[in-house]
TIVO-2410 file (N, C-alpha, C; in nm, 3 decimals):
# residues 193
REC num residu      c1      c2      c3 atome chaine
REC   1      X   0.084  -0.119   0.000     N      A
REC   1      X   0.000   0.000   0.000    CA      A
REC   1      X   0.088   0.125   0.000     C      A
REC   2      X   0.191   0.123   0.082     N      A
REC   2      X   0.279   0.239   0.090    CA      A
REC   2      X   0.343   0.266  -0.045     C      A
REC   3      X   0.386   0.160  -0.114     N      A
REC   3      X   0.448   0.174  -0.246    CA      A
REC   3      X   0.349   0.237  -0.343     C      A
REC   4      X   0.221   0.194  -0.338     N      A
REC   4      X   0.120   0.248  -0.429    CA      A
REC   4      X   0.095   0.395  -0.401     C      A
REC   5      X   0.091   0.433  -0.273     N      A
REC   5      X   0.068   0.573  -0.237    CA      A
REC   5      X   0.185   0.659  -0.286     C      A
REC   6      X   0.308   0.613  -0.259     N      A
REC   6      X   0.425   0.689  -0.303    CA      A
REC   6      X   0.432   0.696  -0.455     C      A
REC   7      X   0.397   0.586  -0.522     N      A
REC   7      X   0.396   0.585  -0.668    CA      A
REC   7      X   0.295   0.686  -0.722     C      A
REC   8      X   0.178   0.693  -0.662     N      A
REC   8      X   0.077   0.789  -0.705    CA      A
REC   8      X   0.127   0.931  -0.685     C      A
REC   9      X   0.193   0.956  -0.572     N      A
REC   9      X   0.247   1.089  -0.545    CA      A
REC   9      X   0.351   1.129  -0.649     C      A
REC  10      X   0.418   1.030  -0.708     N      A
REC  10      X   0.520   1.059  -0.810    CA      A
REC  10      X   0.461   1.057  -0.951     C      A
REC  11      X   0.330   1.052  -0.960     N      A
REC  11      X   0.267   1.054  -1.092    CA      A
REC  11      X   0.248   0.917  -1.153     C      A
REC  12      X   0.260   0.811  -1.075     N      A
REC  12      X   0.235   0.677  -1.124    CA      A
REC  12      X   0.340   0.626  -1.219     C      A
REC  13      X   0.468   0.643  -1.187     N      A
REC  13      X   0.577   0.602  -1.276    CA      A
REC  13      X   0.595   0.451  -1.282     C      A
REC  14      X   0.554   0.379  -1.176     N      A
REC  14      X   0.577   0.236  -1.169    CA      A
REC  14      X   0.455   0.158  -1.218     C      A
REC  15      X   0.412   0.182  -1.342     N      A
REC  15      X   0.292   0.120  -1.396    CA      A
REC  15      X   0.319  -0.026  -1.430     C      A
REC  16      X   0.218  -0.109  -1.400     N      A
REC  16      X   0.228  -0.251  -1.432    CA      A
REC  16      X   0.115  -0.288  -1.526     C      A
REC  17      X   0.091  -0.204  -1.624     N      A
REC  17      X  -0.017  -0.222  -1.720    CA      A
REC  17      X   0.045  -0.226  -1.859     C      A
REC  18      X  -0.014  -0.306  -1.945     N      A
REC  18      X   0.035  -0.315  -2.082    CA      A
REC  18      X   0.003  -0.186  -2.155     C      A
REC  19      X   0.105  -0.103  -2.176     N      A
REC  19      X   0.087   0.027  -2.241    CA      A
REC  19      X   0.061   0.013  -2.391     C      A
REC  20      X   0.089  -0.103  -2.449     N      A
REC  20      X   0.072  -0.122  -2.593    CA      A
REC  20      X  -0.066  -0.176  -2.628     C      A
REC  21      X  -0.152  -0.189  -2.533     N      A
REC  21      X  -0.286  -0.241  -2.557    CA      A
REC  21      X  -0.361  -0.149  -2.653     C      A
REC  22      X  -0.438  -0.211  -2.745     N      A
REC  22      X  -0.514  -0.130  -2.841    CA      A
REC  22      X  -0.640  -0.072  -2.776     C      A
REC  23      X  -0.681  -0.128  -2.666     N      A
REC  23      X  -0.799  -0.078  -2.595    CA      A
REC  23      X  -0.767   0.059  -2.537     C      A
REC  24      X  -0.855   0.155  -2.554     N      A
REC  24      X  -0.828   0.292  -2.513    CA      A
REC  24      X  -0.838   0.315  -2.362     C      A
REC  25      X  -0.921   0.238  -2.289     N      A
REC  25      X  -0.940   0.266  -2.148    CA      A
REC  25      X  -0.922   0.144  -2.059     C      A
REC  26      X  -0.982   0.033  -2.096     N      A
REC  26      X  -0.979  -0.086  -2.012    CA      A
REC  26      X  -0.838  -0.138  -1.999     C      A
REC  27      X  -0.794  -0.164  -1.877     N      A
REC  27      X  -0.662  -0.218  -1.852    CA      A
REC  27      X  -0.552  -0.114  -1.846     C      A
REC  28      X  -0.585   0.011  -1.866     N      A
REC  28      X  -0.485   0.117  -1.861    CA      A
REC  28      X  -0.498   0.194  -1.730     C      A
REC  29      X  -0.387   0.237  -1.682     N      A
REC  29      X  -0.385   0.320  -1.563    CA      A
REC  29      X  -0.423   0.461  -1.603     C      A
REC  30      X  -0.526   0.512  -1.538     N      A
REC  30      X  -0.570   0.648  -1.566    CA      A
REC  30      X  -0.544   0.730  -1.440     C      A
REC  31      X  -0.452   0.824  -1.453     N      A
REC  31      X  -0.417   0.906  -1.336    CA      A
REC  31      X  -0.529   1.005  -1.306     C      A
REC  32      X  -0.567   1.012  -1.180     N      A
REC  32      X  -0.668   1.109  -1.139    CA      A
REC  32      X  -0.600   1.242  -1.118     C      A
REC  33      X  -0.664   1.346  -1.160     N      A
REC  33      X  -0.608   1.480  -1.152    CA      A
REC  33      X  -0.573   1.517  -1.008     C      A
REC  34      X  -0.656   1.477  -0.913     N      A
REC  34      X  -0.637   1.517  -0.774    CA      A
REC  34      X  -0.552   1.419  -0.692     C      A
REC  35      X  -0.506   1.310  -0.750     N      A
REC  35      X  -0.437   1.205  -0.676    CA      A
REC  35      X  -0.314   1.255  -0.601     C      A
REC  36      X  -0.228   1.329  -0.667     N      A
REC  36      X  -0.105   1.377  -0.604    CA      A
REC  36      X  -0.137   1.464  -0.482     C      A
REC  37      X  -0.229   1.557  -0.498     N      A
REC  37      X  -0.264   1.647  -0.387    CA      A
REC  37      X  -0.322   1.568  -0.270     C      A
REC  38      X  -0.402   1.466  -0.297     N      A
REC  38      X  -0.464   1.387  -0.189    CA      A
REC  38      X  -0.361   1.304  -0.114     C      A
REC  39      X  -0.275   1.232  -0.185     N      A
REC  39      X  -0.181   1.144  -0.115    CA      A
REC  39      X  -0.069   1.220  -0.046     C      A
REC  40      X  -0.046   1.343  -0.085     N      A
REC  40      X   0.057   1.422  -0.018    CA      A
REC  40      X  -0.001   1.513   0.091     C      A
REC  41      X  -0.135   1.511   0.106     N      A
REC  41      X  -0.198   1.592   0.209    CA      A
REC  41      X  -0.215   1.738   0.172     C      A
REC  42      X  -0.195   1.771   0.045     N      A
REC  42      X  -0.207   1.911   0.003    CA      A
REC  42      X  -0.346   1.945  -0.050     C      A
REC  43      X  -0.432   1.847  -0.067     N      A
REC  43      X  -0.566   1.871  -0.121    CA      A
REC  43      X  -0.647   1.957  -0.024     C      A
REC  44      X  -0.727   2.045  -0.077     N      A
REC  44      X  -0.813   2.131   0.003    CA      A
REC  44      X  -0.955   2.076  -0.001     C      A
REC  45      X  -1.013   2.059   0.115     N      A
REC  45      X  -1.150   2.015   0.128    CA      A
REC  45      X  -1.234   2.132   0.179     C      A
REC  46      X  -1.365   2.119   0.172     N      A
REC  46      X  -1.453   2.229   0.214    CA      A
REC  46      X  -1.422   2.272   0.357     C      A
REC  47      X  -1.396   2.177   0.445     N      A
REC  47      X  -1.368   2.213   0.585    CA      A
REC  47      X  -1.235   2.286   0.601     C      A
REC  48      X  -1.149   2.282   0.500     N      A
REC  48      X  -1.020   2.354   0.505    CA      A
REC  48      X  -1.031   2.498   0.457     C      A
REC  49      X  -1.141   2.532   0.395     N      A
REC  49      X  -1.153   2.662   0.330    CA      A
REC  49      X  -1.199   2.772   0.425     C      A
REC  50      X  -1.146   2.889   0.406     N      A
REC  50      X  -1.185   3.008   0.481    CA      A
REC  50      X  -1.212   3.119   0.381     C      A
REC  51      X  -1.317   3.195   0.405     N      A
REC  51      X  -1.354   3.306   0.318    CA      A
REC  51      X  -1.379   3.430   0.402     C      A
REC  52      X  -1.364   3.548   0.344     N      A
REC  52      X  -1.396   3.670   0.418    CA      A
REC  52      X  -1.543   3.668   0.460     C      A
REC  53      X  -1.571   3.710   0.583     N      A
REC  53      X  -1.706   3.719   0.638    CA      A
REC  53      X  -1.776   3.583   0.648     C      A
REC  54      X  -1.700   3.474   0.645     N      A
REC  54      X  -1.757   3.340   0.653    CA      A
REC  54      X  -1.815   3.317   0.793     C      A
REC  55      X  -1.930   3.253   0.798     N      A
REC  55      X  -1.992   3.219   0.925    CA      A
REC  55      X  -1.980   3.069   0.948     C      A
REC  56      X  -1.986   3.030   1.075     N      A
REC  56      X  -1.974   2.890   1.115    CA      A
REC  56      X  -2.102   2.848   1.186     C      A
REC  57      X  -2.149   2.729   1.156     N      A
REC  57      X  -2.271   2.678   1.219    CA      A
REC  57      X  -2.241   2.554   1.300     C      A
REC  58      X  -2.312   2.541   1.411     N      A
REC  58      X  -2.303   2.423   1.497    CA      A
REC  58      X  -2.445   2.383   1.536     C      A
REC  59      X  -2.467   2.254   1.553     N      A
REC  59      X  -2.599   2.203   1.587    CA      A
REC  59      X  -2.595   2.134   1.723     C      A
REC  60      X  -2.689   2.170   1.809     N      A
REC  60      X  -2.704   2.103   1.939    CA      A
REC  60      X  -2.801   1.987   1.918     C      A
REC  61      X  -2.760   1.869   1.959     N      A
REC  61      X  -2.838   1.748   1.933    CA      A
REC  61      X  -2.885   1.683   2.062     C      A
REC  62      X  -2.993   1.610   2.050     N      A
REC  62      X  -3.053   1.541   2.165    CA      A
REC  62      X  -2.961   1.430   2.215     C      A
REC  63      X  -2.961   1.413   2.346     N      A
REC  63      X  -2.890   1.300   2.407    CA      A
REC  63      X  -2.990   1.193   2.451     C      A
REC  64      X  -3.117   1.214   2.420     N      A
REC  64      X  -3.222   1.119   2.457    CA      A
REC  64      X  -3.278   1.050   2.333     C      A
REC  65      X  -3.316   0.923   2.346     N      A
REC  65      X  -3.376   0.853   2.232    CA      A
REC  65      X  -3.521   0.897   2.207     C      A
REC  66      X  -3.588   0.946   2.311     N      A
REC  66      X  -3.724   0.996   2.295    CA      A
REC  66      X  -3.757   1.085   2.414     C      A
REC  67      X  -3.798   1.209   2.387     N      A
REC  67      X  -3.831   1.302   2.496    CA      A
REC  67      X  -3.912   1.419   2.442     C      A
REC  68      X  -3.991   1.479   2.531     N      A
REC  68      X  -4.061   1.603   2.500    CA      A
REC  68      X  -3.967   1.718   2.531     C      A
REC  69      X  -3.967   1.820   2.446     N      A
REC  69      X  -3.888   1.940   2.473    CA      A
REC  69      X  -3.978   2.034   2.551     C      A
REC  70      X  -3.942   2.059   2.676     N      A
REC  70      X  -4.024   2.145   2.762    CA      A
REC  70      X  -3.984   2.292   2.750     C      A
REC  71      X  -3.852   2.315   2.741     N      A
REC  71      X  -3.805   2.454   2.740    CA      A
REC  71      X  -3.666   2.460   2.677     C      A
REC  72      X  -3.643   2.565   2.599     N      A
REC  72      X  -3.510   2.592   2.544    CA      A
REC  72      X  -3.474   2.734   2.585     C      A
REC  73      X  -3.363   2.748   2.654     N      A
REC  73      X  -3.317   2.881   2.695    CA      A
REC  73      X  -3.184   2.911   2.625     C      A
REC  74      X  -3.189   3.007   2.533     N      A
REC  74      X  -3.071   3.044   2.457    CA      A
REC  74      X  -3.021   3.183   2.496     C      A
REC  75      X  -3.068   3.237   2.608     N      A
REC  75      X  -3.034   3.373   2.650    CA      A
REC  75      X  -2.884   3.395   2.658     C      A
REC  76      X  -2.813   3.307   2.727     N      A
REC  76      X  -2.668   3.323   2.743    CA      A
REC  76      X  -2.594   3.298   2.612     C      A
REC  77      X  -2.644   3.205   2.532     N      A
REC  77      X  -2.581   3.174   2.404    CA      A
REC  77      X  -2.585   3.295   2.311     C      A
REC  78      X  -2.694   3.368   2.314     N      A
REC  78      X  -2.709   3.486   2.227    CA      A
REC  78      X  -2.615   3.600   2.267     C      A
REC  79      X  -2.563   3.598   2.389     N      A
REC  79      X  -2.473   3.702   2.438    CA      A
REC  79      X  -2.327   3.680   2.401     C      A
REC  80      X  -2.294   3.563   2.349     N      A
REC  80      X  -2.155   3.532   2.314    CA      A
REC  80      X  -2.112   3.623   2.198     C      A
REC  81      X  -2.000   3.694   2.213     N      A
REC  81      X  -1.952   3.781   2.105    CA      A
REC  81      X  -1.932   3.703   1.975     C      A
REC  82      X  -1.983   3.758   1.866     N      A
REC  82      X  -1.969   3.695   1.736    CA      A
REC  82      X  -2.086   3.608   1.695     C      A
REC  83      X  -2.177   3.579   1.788     N      A
REC  83      X  -2.293   3.497   1.755    CA      A
REC  83      X  -2.393   3.580   1.674     C      A
REC  84      X  -2.433   3.528   1.560     N      A
REC  84      X  -2.526   3.598   1.471    CA      A
REC  84      X  -2.669   3.545   1.482     C      A
REC  85      X  -2.682   3.415   1.515     N      A
REC  85      X  -2.814   3.354   1.519    CA      A
REC  85      X  -2.814   3.234   1.611     C      A
REC  86      X  -2.919   3.223   1.691     N      A
REC  86      X  -2.947   3.102   1.767    CA      A
REC  86      X  -3.093   3.071   1.739     C      A
REC  87      X  -3.122   2.953   1.690     N      A
REC  87      X  -3.260   2.919   1.657    CA      A
REC  87      X  -3.289   2.773   1.690     C      A
REC  88      X  -3.416   2.741   1.694     N      A
REC  88      X  -3.460   2.604   1.723    CA      A
REC  88      X  -3.590   2.580   1.647     C      A
REC  89      X  -3.638   2.456   1.649     N      A
REC  89      X  -3.755   2.418   1.570    CA      A
REC  89      X  -3.885   2.478   1.618     C      A
REC  90      X  -3.956   2.543   1.527     N      A
REC  90      X  -4.089   2.596   1.555    CA      A
REC  90      X  -4.163   2.610   1.422     C      A
REC  91      X  -4.278   2.675   1.423     N      A
REC  91      X  -4.357   2.688   1.300    CA      A
REC  91      X  -4.286   2.765   1.190     C      A
REC  92      X  -4.195   2.854   1.227     N      A
REC  92      X  -4.122   2.934   1.129    CA      A
REC  92      X  -3.997   2.863   1.077     C      A
REC  93      X  -3.917   2.806   1.168     N      A
REC  93      X  -3.786   2.751   1.130    CA      A
REC  93      X  -3.792   2.607   1.084     C      A
REC  94      X  -3.894   2.534   1.123     N      A
REC  94      X  -3.907   2.394   1.083    CA      A
REC  94      X  -4.052   2.370   1.042     C      A
REC  95      X  -4.088   2.433   0.933     N      A
REC  95      X  -4.227   2.432   0.889    CA      A
REC  95      X  -4.268   2.297   0.831     C      A
REC  96      X  -4.177   2.231   0.758     N      A
REC  96      X  -4.212   2.110   0.685    CA      A
REC  96      X  -4.133   1.989   0.735     C      A
REC  97      X  -4.197   1.874   0.724     N      A
REC  97      X  -4.129   1.748   0.753    CA      A
REC  97      X  -4.055   1.701   0.629     C      A
REC  98      X  -3.952   1.618   0.650     N      A
REC  98      X  -3.878   1.560   0.540    CA      A
REC  98      X  -3.840   1.418   0.580     C      A
REC  99      X  -3.789   1.340   0.488     N      A
REC  99      X  -3.746   1.204   0.519    CA      A
REC  99      X  -3.737   1.120   0.394     C      A
REC 100      X  -3.674   1.008   0.405     N      A
REC 100      X  -3.658   0.915   0.293    CA      A
REC 100      X  -3.776   0.819   0.294     C      A
REC 101      X  -3.861   0.827   0.196     N      A
REC 101      X  -3.979   0.742   0.190    CA      A
REC 101      X  -4.099   0.806   0.256     C      A
REC 102      X  -4.086   0.836   0.384     N      A
REC 102      X  -4.193   0.901   0.459    CA      A
REC 102      X  -4.136   1.027   0.523     C      A
REC 103      X  -4.202   1.138   0.502     N      A
REC 103      X  -4.156   1.265   0.559    CA      A
REC 103      X  -4.195   1.268   0.707     C      A
REC 104      X  -4.105   1.215   0.792     N      A
REC 104      X  -4.138   1.201   0.933    CA      A
REC 104      X  -4.043   1.276   1.026     C      A
REC 105      X  -3.957   1.364   0.972     N      A
REC 105      X  -3.863   1.439   1.054    CA      A
REC 105      X  -3.869   1.588   1.020     C      A
REC 106      X  -3.843   1.669   1.122     N      A
REC 106      X  -3.824   1.812   1.101    CA      A
REC 106      X  -3.674   1.838   1.098     C      A
REC 107      X  -3.631   1.942   1.029     N      A
REC 107      X  -3.490   1.977   1.025    CA      A
REC 107      X  -3.439   2.007   1.165     C      A
REC 108      X  -3.516   2.082   1.242     N      A
REC 108      X  -3.489   2.105   1.384    CA      A
REC 108      X  -3.611   2.053   1.460     C      A
REC 109      X  -3.588   1.972   1.562     N      A
REC 109      X  -3.697   1.909   1.637    CA      A
REC 109      X  -3.797   2.012   1.688     C      A
REC 110      X  -3.923   1.976   1.678     N      A
REC 110      X  -4.031   2.061   1.729    CA      A
REC 110      X  -4.104   1.983   1.837     C      A
REC 111      X  -4.104   2.034   1.957     N      A
REC 111      X  -4.180   1.976   2.069    CA      A
REC 111      X  -4.125   1.844   2.122     C      A
REC 112      X  -4.061   1.763   2.039     N      A
REC 112      X  -4.011   1.634   2.085    CA      A
REC 112      X  -3.890   1.590   2.005     C      A
REC 113      X  -3.808   1.506   2.067     N      A
REC 113      X  -3.696   1.443   1.997    CA      A
REC 113      X  -3.728   1.295   1.985     C      A
REC 114      X  -3.689   1.236   1.872     N      A
REC 114      X  -3.726   1.098   1.845    CA      A
REC 114      X  -3.608   1.003   1.836     C      A
REC 115      X  -3.486   1.056   1.849     N      A
REC 115      X  -3.368   0.970   1.850    CA      A
REC 115      X  -3.249   1.046   1.907     C      A
REC 116      X  -3.151   0.971   1.957     N      A
REC 116      X  -3.028   1.033   2.004    CA      A
REC 116      X  -2.961   1.097   1.883     C      A
REC 117      X  -2.932   1.225   1.891     N      A
REC 117      X  -2.871   1.296   1.779    CA      A
REC 117      X  -2.970   1.380   1.702     C      A
REC 118      X  -3.096   1.377   1.738     N      A
REC 118      X  -3.197   1.462   1.673    CA      A
REC 118      X  -3.154   1.608   1.690     C      A
REC 119      X  -3.153   1.686   1.583     N      A
REC 119      X  -3.111   1.826   1.587    CA      A
REC 119      X  -3.215   1.909   1.661     C      A
REC 120      X  -3.171   1.984   1.763     N      A
REC 120      X  -3.263   2.061   1.846    CA      A
REC 120      X  -3.241   2.211   1.829     C      A
REC 121      X  -3.117   2.255   1.823     N      A
REC 121      X  -3.089   2.399   1.812    CA      A
REC 121      X  -2.973   2.421   1.716     C      A
REC 122      X  -2.969   2.541   1.658     N      A
REC 122      X  -2.865   2.578   1.562    CA      A
REC 122      X  -2.805   2.711   1.604     C      A
REC 123      X  -2.671   2.718   1.601     N      A
REC 123      X  -2.599   2.842   1.630    CA      A
REC 123      X  -2.518   2.878   1.508     C      A
REC 124      X  -2.522   3.007   1.471     N      A
REC 124      X  -2.440   3.059   1.361    CA      A
REC 124      X  -2.357   3.173   1.419     C      A
REC 125      X  -2.224   3.166   1.397     N      A
REC 125      X  -2.135   3.266   1.456    CA      A
REC 125      X  -2.020   3.299   1.361     C      A
REC 126      X  -1.948   3.406   1.395     N      A
REC 126      X  -1.835   3.450   1.314    CA      A
REC 126      X  -1.717   3.356   1.321     C      A
REC 127      X  -1.702   3.283   1.432     N      A
REC 127      X  -1.593   3.187   1.446    CA      A
REC 127      X  -1.648   3.054   1.494     C      A
REC 128      X  -1.574   2.950   1.466     N      A
REC 128      X  -1.614   2.817   1.513    CA      A
REC 128      X  -1.613   2.812   1.666     C      A
REC 129      X  -1.516   2.880   1.725     N      A
REC 129      X  -1.505   2.883   1.871    CA      A
REC 129      X  -1.627   2.949   1.935     C      A
REC 130      X  -1.672   3.060   1.878     N      A
REC 130      X  -1.790   3.129   1.931    CA      A
REC 130      X  -1.914   3.042   1.917     C      A
REC 131      X  -1.927   2.973   1.804     N      A
REC 131      X  -2.042   2.884   1.783    CA      A
REC 131      X  -2.042   2.770   1.884     C      A
REC 132      X  -1.924   2.713   1.909     N      A
REC 132      X  -1.913   2.603   2.005    CA      A
REC 132      X  -1.946   2.651   2.146     C      A
REC 133      X  -1.893   2.768   2.184     N      A
REC 133      X  -1.919   2.823   2.317    CA      A
REC 133      X  -2.069   2.849   2.335     C      A
REC 134      X  -2.131   2.910   2.235     N      A
REC 134      X  -2.274   2.939   2.243    CA      A
REC 134      X  -2.356   2.810   2.252     C      A
REC 135      X  -2.317   2.711   2.176     N      A
REC 135      X  -2.387   2.583   2.177    CA      A
REC 135      X  -2.388   2.523   2.317     C      A
REC 136      X  -2.273   2.532   2.384     N      A
REC 136      X  -2.261   2.479   2.520    CA      A
REC 136      X  -2.347   2.555   2.621     C      A
REC 137      X  -2.383   2.680   2.590     N      A
REC 137      X  -2.462   2.762   2.682    CA      A
REC 137      X  -2.613   2.747   2.662     C      A
REC 138      X  -2.654   2.679   2.557     N      A
REC 138      X  -2.798   2.656   2.536    CA      A
REC 138      X  -2.845   2.552   2.637     C      A
REC 139      X  -2.949   2.588   2.711     N      A
REC 139      X  -3.006   2.496   2.810    CA      A
REC 139      X  -3.138   2.442   2.757     C      A
REC 140      X  -3.148   2.311   2.755     N      A
REC 140      X  -3.270   2.246   2.707    CA      A
REC 140      X  -3.325   2.158   2.819     C      A
REC 141      X  -3.452   2.179   2.849     N      A
REC 141      X  -3.519   2.099   2.951    CA      A
REC 141      X  -3.606   1.996   2.879     C      A
REC 142      X  -3.583   1.869   2.911     N      A
REC 142      X  -3.656   1.759   2.848    CA      A
REC 142      X  -3.742   1.686   2.951     C      A
REC 143      X  -3.847   1.622   2.902     N      A
REC 143      X  -3.920   1.524   2.981    CA      A
REC 143      X  -3.902   1.392   2.907     C      A
REC 144      X  -3.823   1.306   2.966     N      A
REC 144      X  -3.789   1.181   2.899    CA      A
REC 144      X  -3.912   1.093   2.883     C      A
REC 145      X  -3.926   1.034   2.765     N      A
REC 145      X  -4.037   0.942   2.738    CA      A
REC 145      X  -3.980   0.805   2.708     C      A
REC 146      X  -4.065   0.704   2.715     N      A
REC 146      X  -4.020   0.567   2.691    CA      A
REC 146      X  -3.994   0.547   2.542     C      A
REC 147      X  -3.872   0.510   2.505     N      A
REC 147      X  -3.843   0.483   2.364    CA      A
REC 147      X  -3.889   0.343   2.324     C      A
REC 148      X  -3.900   0.319   2.198     N      A
REC 148      X  -3.937   0.188   2.146    CA      A
REC 148      X  -3.820   0.136   2.064     C      A
REC 149      X  -3.752   0.033   2.115     N      A
REC 149      X  -3.634  -0.022   2.048    CA      A
REC 149      X  -3.662  -0.156   1.978     C      A
REC 150      X  -3.778  -0.215   2.004     N      A
REC 150      X  -3.809  -0.348   1.954    CA      A
REC 150      X  -3.894  -0.340   1.827     C      A
REC 151      X  -3.836  -0.380   1.716     N      A
REC 151      X  -3.907  -0.377   1.588    CA      A
REC 151      X  -4.030  -0.465   1.587     C      A
REC 152      X  -4.022  -0.581   1.652     N      A
REC 152      X  -4.138  -0.672   1.659    CA      A
REC 152      X  -4.253  -0.605   1.734     C      A
REC 153      X  -4.221  -0.537   1.844     N      A
REC 153      X  -4.323  -0.466   1.921    CA      A
REC 153      X  -4.386  -0.355   1.837     C      A
REC 154      X  -4.304  -0.283   1.762     N      A
REC 154      X  -4.353  -0.173   1.680    CA      A
REC 154      X  -4.448  -0.221   1.571     C      A
REC 155      X  -4.433  -0.346   1.526     N      A
REC 155      X  -4.515  -0.400   1.418    CA      A
REC 155      X  -4.647  -0.458   1.467     C      A
REC 156      X  -4.665  -0.470   1.597     N      A
REC 156      X  -4.789  -0.527   1.651    CA      A
REC 156      X  -4.908  -0.438   1.618     C      A
REC 157      X  -5.027  -0.499   1.616     N      A
REC 157      X  -5.150  -0.425   1.588    CA      A
REC 157      X  -5.172  -0.314   1.691     C      A
REC 158      X  -5.137  -0.342   1.817     N      A
REC 158      X  -5.150  -0.243   1.924    CA      A
REC 158      X  -5.019  -0.237   2.002     C      A
REC 159      X  -4.919  -0.167   1.948     N      A
REC 159      X  -4.790  -0.161   2.018    CA      A
REC 159      X  -4.801  -0.082   2.148     C      A
REC 160      X  -4.707  -0.105   2.236     N      A
REC 160      X  -4.708  -0.035   2.364    CA      A
REC 160      X  -4.684   0.115   2.347     C      A
REC 161      X  -4.615   0.154   2.240     N      A
REC 161      X  -4.583   0.294   2.213    CA      A
REC 161      X  -4.606   0.322   2.065     C      A
REC 162      X  -4.675   0.432   2.035     N      A
REC 162      X  -4.691   0.477   1.896    CA      A
REC 162      X  -4.621   0.611   1.887     C      A
REC 163      X  -4.512   0.616   1.812     N      A
REC 163      X  -4.432   0.738   1.802    CA      A
REC 163      X  -4.499   0.839   1.710     C      A
REC 164      X  -4.543   0.794   1.594     N      A
REC 164      X  -4.605   0.884   1.495    CA      A
REC 164      X  -4.755   0.855   1.489     C      A
REC 165      X  -4.831   0.919   1.574     N      A
REC 165      X  -4.975   0.892   1.581    CA      A
REC 165      X  -5.050   0.935   1.455     C      A
REC 166      X  -4.999   1.033   1.384     N      A
REC 166      X  -5.067   1.084   1.263    CA      A
REC 166      X  -4.988   1.056   1.135     C      A
REC 167      X  -4.916   0.945   1.133     N      A
REC 167      X  -4.829   0.915   1.019    CA      A
REC 167      X  -4.907   0.896   0.888     C      A
REC 168      X  -5.033   0.860   0.896     N      A
REC 168      X  -5.112   0.842   0.774    CA      A
REC 168      X  -5.127   0.973   0.697     C      A
REC 169      X  -5.102   1.086   0.763     N      A
REC 169      X  -5.112   1.218   0.698    CA      A
REC 169      X  -4.978   1.266   0.643     C      A
REC 170      X  -4.869   1.194   0.669     N      A
REC 170      X  -4.736   1.237   0.627    CA      A
REC 170      X  -4.718   1.217   0.476     C      A
REC 171      X  -4.641   1.304   0.415     N      A
REC 171      X  -4.610   1.291   0.272    CA      A
REC 171      X  -4.523   1.167   0.249     C      A
REC 172      X  -4.539   1.105   0.133     N      A
REC 172      X  -4.464   0.984   0.098    CA      A
REC 172      X  -4.396   1.002  -0.036     C      A
REC 173      X  -4.288   0.927  -0.055     N      A
REC 173      X  -4.220   0.927  -0.184    CA      A
REC 173      X  -4.158   0.792  -0.207     C      A
REC 174      X  -4.119   0.766  -0.329     N      A
REC 174      X  -4.051   0.640  -0.360    CA      A
REC 174      X  -4.141   0.520  -0.346     C      A
REC 175      X  -4.093   0.416  -0.279     N      A
REC 175      X  -4.165   0.288  -0.272    CA      A
REC 175      X  -4.258   0.276  -0.152     C      A
REC 176      X  -4.277   0.383  -0.077     N      A
REC 176      X  -4.364   0.375   0.040    CA      A
REC 176      X  -4.509   0.383  -0.005     C      A
REC 177      X  -4.591   0.284   0.032     N      A
REC 177      X  -4.731   0.284  -0.013    CA      A
REC 177      X  -4.808   0.403   0.043     C      A
REC 178      X  -4.903   0.458  -0.033     N      A
REC 178      X  -4.986   0.566   0.018    CA      A
REC 178      X  -5.079   0.514   0.127     C      A
REC 179      X  -5.139   0.603   0.206     N      A
REC 179      X  -5.224   0.560   0.317    CA      A
REC 179      X  -5.335   0.464   0.279     C      A
REC 180      X  -5.396   0.478   0.159     N      A
REC 180      X  -5.507   0.389   0.123    CA      A
REC 180      X  -5.460   0.246   0.093     C      A
REC 181      X  -5.333   0.223   0.073     N      A
REC 181      X  -5.280   0.088   0.049    CA      A
REC 181      X  -5.220   0.026   0.174     C      A
REC 182      X  -5.227   0.092   0.286     N      A
REC 182      X  -5.154   0.045   0.404    CA      A
REC 182      X  -5.206  -0.088   0.458     C      A
REC 183      X  -5.331  -0.123   0.436     N      A
REC 183      X  -5.384  -0.249   0.488    CA      A
REC 183      X  -5.327  -0.369   0.412     C      A
REC 184      X  -5.275  -0.346   0.292     N      A
REC 184      X  -5.224  -0.458   0.213    CA      A
REC 184      X  -5.076  -0.483   0.238     C      A
REC 185      X  -5.013  -0.401   0.318     N      A
REC 185      X  -4.871  -0.419   0.345    CA      A
REC 185      X  -4.849  -0.501   0.471     C      A
REC 186      X  -4.730  -0.555   0.487     N      A
REC 186      X  -4.695  -0.627   0.609    CA      A
REC 186      X  -4.660  -0.530   0.720     C      A
REC 187      X  -4.634  -0.404   0.684     N      A
REC 187      X  -4.596  -0.303   0.781    CA      A
REC 187      X  -4.719  -0.227   0.827     C      A
REC 188      X  -4.819  -0.299   0.871     N      A
REC 188      X  -4.947  -0.237   0.907    CA      A
REC 188      X  -4.931  -0.128   1.011     C      A
REC 189      X  -4.859  -0.153   1.119     N      A
REC 189      X  -4.850  -0.054   1.225    CA      A
REC 189      X  -4.767   0.067   1.185     C      A
REC 190      X  -4.674   0.049   1.093     N      A
REC 190      X  -4.595   0.163   1.047    CA      A
REC 190      X  -4.686   0.272   0.994     C      A
REC 191      X  -4.800   0.233   0.936     N      A
REC 191      X  -4.892   0.330   0.879    CA      A
REC 191      X  -5.011   0.357   0.971     C      A
REC 192      X  -4.998   0.326   1.100     N      A
REC 192      X  -5.099   0.356   1.202    CA      A
REC 192      X  -5.236   0.297   1.170     C      A
REC 193      X  -5.240   0.171   1.126     N      A
REC 193      X  -5.368   0.106   1.097    CA      A
REC 193      X  -5.435   0.058   1.225     C      A
***
C-alpha cells in the first residue's frame, strides 16, 4: 500500500499495465487529476476553506432517544460575542417534515426528539469557537419518554408505544405505499392502521 501511495504521489511512474494495448481505457492506468494532492496531504476540502465574512454553524443534538422538549433557553448563548443567530424548531424555522420514503422528521426538532442525535438547536457565529461556546450555553429541559427499540413490538397491531400517531397524513415518496394501500402491506403498524 505504501508503495502504491508513493507511486501515485510521483505521478504513477511504476505502472504494471500493458501500455501497448489497443484498448483505449480498459486495462490502462488512468491518473486522477487530484491524486497527487490527496496522497501528499495538500488537497483542500470544504472544511479547510476560509472566506472573508464566513460564518460557522453548529448544531445542538438530543442526548435522549425519545423526549418532550419542555423549554429551550438560549439567553446566554445569544450574548456570546460573534454569535449571529441562535434558533430552534418551531412553526417558522421547521415548517415542513422531510425524510426518505416518509416525511417524518423536522430539520430542527419541534416539541419532541425521536432519537439520540436529533437536531434541536442551531448556532451561527463569526468563528467556530464562538459557535461552540454558544452551543454549550444553550439549556434544554426535556421530559424523557419511553423509547421503542423493539421492531417486533412496533409492528404489533397495538404496540405499547406509537411514536407517529398521525403518520397516515405524512407525505410519501418512492416505494412507500400511500395511506389507502396500508392495509395490504406487512408493515401495518408503520402506517398507524
